[in-house]
C-alpha positions in Angstrom: -16.0 5.9 5.7 -12.9 7.8 6.6 -9.4 6.6 6.3 -8.1 9.6 8.3 -5.6 8.8 11.0 -2.3 7.3 11.7 -2.0 3.5 11.2 0.9 1.3 12.4 1.4 -2.1 10.9 0.3 -4.9 13.3 0.7 -8.1 11.3 1.1 -9.5 7.8 -0.5 -12.4 5.9 1.3 -14.0 3.0 3.4 -10.9 2.6 6.7 -12.7 2.0 5.2 -14.8 -0.9 3.8 -11.6 -2.4 7.2 -9.8 -2.2 8.9 -12.9 -3.7 6.4 -12.9 -6.6 7.1 -9.1 -7.1 10.8 -10.1 -7.4 12.1 -8.7 -4.1 15.2 -10.5 -3.0 15.4 -12.6 0.2 17.4 -10.0 2.2 15.0 -7.2 1.4 12.0 -9.4 2.1 13.3 -10.3 5.6 13.9 -6.6 6.3 10.5 -5.5 4.9 8.7 -8.0 7.1 9.9 -5.9 10.1 9.8 -2.4 8.5 7.6 -0.9 11.3 5.5 0.9 8.6 3.3 3.7 9.8 0.8 5.3 7.4 -0.8 8.7 8.1 -3.8 9.4 5.9 -5.5 12.8 5.6 -8.6 12.7 3.3 -10.4 15.8 2.1 -13.2 14.9 -0.3 -11.5 13.1 -3.2 -8.0 14.3 -2.3 -5.6 12.4 -0.1 -2.3 13.2 1.6 -0.5 10.1 2.7 2.7 9.9 4.7 4.5 6.6 4.9 7.2 6.1 7.5 9.2 2.9 7.9 12.6 1.7 8.9 13.8 2.4 5.4 12.2 5.7 4.2 9.7 8.4 4.8 7.7 9.7 1.8 4.7 11.9 1.3 2.2 11.3 -1.5 -0.7 13.5 -2.6 -3.2 12.0 -5.0 -6.8 12.7 -6.2 -9.2 9.8 -6.7 -9.2 8.7 -10.4 -6.1 10.7 -11.3 -3.1 8.7 -12.5 0.2 9.3 -10.7 3.7 7.6 -10.4 4.9 5.9 -7.3 8.0 4.0 -6.2 7.8 1.1 -3.8 10.4 0.9 -1.0 12.4 -1.6 -3.1 12.6 0.8 -6.0 9.9 -0.8 -8.2 8.3 2.0 -10.2 4.5 2.0 -10.7 1.9 4.1 -12.4 -1.8 4.1 -11.6 -4.7 5.6 -9.7 -6.8 5.1 -6.6 -10.6 5.0 -6.8 -13.4 4.5 -4.3 -15.7 1.4 -4.6 -18.2 1.8 -1.8 -16.1 1.7 1.4 -13.0 0.3 -0.4 -10.1 2.5 -1.6 -8.8 0.6 -4.6 -5.4 1.2 -6.3 -4.9 -0.2 -9.8 -1.2 0.1 -10.7 1.0 -1.1 -13.5 4.7 -1.8 -13.1 6.8 0.4 -15.3 9.4 -2.3 -15.9 7.1 -5.1 -17.1 3.5 -3.7 -17.3 2.1 -6.3 -14.9 -0.8 -5.2 -12.8 -0.7 -4.7 -9.0 -4.0 -4.2 -7.3 -4.0 -2.7 -3.7 -7.1 -2.1 -1.6 -7.6 -0.4 1.7 -10.7 -0.9 3.9 -11.5 -0.1 7.5 -12.8 -3.1 9.5 -13.5 -2.3 13.1 -10.4 -0.6 14.5 -8.1 -1.9 11.7 -7.0 -0.7 8.3 -6.7 -3.8 6.1 -4.4 -3.3 3.1 -4.7 -6.1 0.5 -2.3 -6.8 -2.4 -2.8 -8.9 -5.5 -0.1 -9.5 -8.0 0.1 -12.4 -10.5 -2.3 -14.6 -8.6 -0.6 -14.0 -5.2 -2.7 -12.3 -2.5 -1.3 -10.8 0.7 -2.5 -8.4 3.3 -1.1 -6.1 5.9 -3.2 -5.2 8.9 -2.7 -1.8 10.6 -4.0 -0.6 14.0 -4.6 3.0 14.9 -1.4 4.4 16.4 
């Protein structure tokens, strides 16, 4: 299963509730719901290069499966964690640096879509991306 390609956000499910649980204020949540996020993923073996472009920022991240790294969300929340592969699922297990609480993110290809799921303190959300 390859994640390679450019993916543009198509729709969200429960994303506002997820961001609210994460502590993102109302104004930032409203803006984030329309961030036009585009993710470009290049995978070579267990190494990934990811470019995230949105209305707010463009960042590039390099990571290796199973190797811990630091990451900042668009709202400034600092995380530390690692991505692993579980079958066809790319799973990110992160801890917030401010409160130590766990954020789980998964990515899976289903048909022509990249489904990114989030789980934080009992709130689940997803963002669905189409190839773009």
